[in-house]
N, C-alpha and C positions, 0 to 999 in steps of 0.2 A: 770385357767383363770376365770371360773365362780364360784361364791360362792356355787351354788348348780347345779348339773347336768353338761351336756356338752354343749358347744356353738353350735349354728346352723352352719352347714357346708356351705361353699361356699358363705358366705356373708361377705363382707368387709365394716364395718360401720364407719371406721375411717376417717381421713383427707385425701383428695386427690381427683383426678378426677374420680376414680372408686368407690367412696362412694355410698353405698346403705343404706337407712333407715331400721332399724330393724322392723319386723312386730309387730302388736299389741300384747301386753303381753310380750315383750322383751325390753331390754335396751342395749345400746352400751357400752361395757366395754373396755375402751381404756387404754392401759398400759401407765404409767407415762413417760416412756422412748420411747414411740411410737413403741414398738416392735410388738404389735398386737392390733387389734381392732375387737372384736367379739360380736355377739348378744347373750345375756344370758337371761334366763327366769326370769321374775320378780316374785319372790316367797316370800311370807310373811310366817313367822314361822308357822302360822296356816294352811298352805297349800293352801291358796287362792292366786290367781294371780290378779294383778291390773295394769291398764294402768297408764302411767305417769299423764294423765289428771285427772283420778279418785283419785290418791293420793294427788293431789294439792287441791282438794275440799273435802278431807276426813272428815267425821263426826264420832266421837266416842261417843257411848252411854254407860253410866255406872251409875248404881244406880239412874236411872231417871234423870240424868244430861246430858247435851249435851255439848261436847267440839269440837271446830273447830280449 
């Protein structure tokens, strides 16, 4: 269900009246066929975790150049 690690237990983040938002550092992984909706850790290959807001304003520095 999650690309890395296990989903958080007991949190339903999908569509419906019992919806809960995932905590900071997690995203809601909803199955395309709506079979499950679980909170998975947001992990970047380097091992760092980022919130959705920080990824939207991500700045990449390489060889003294700045990319947004």
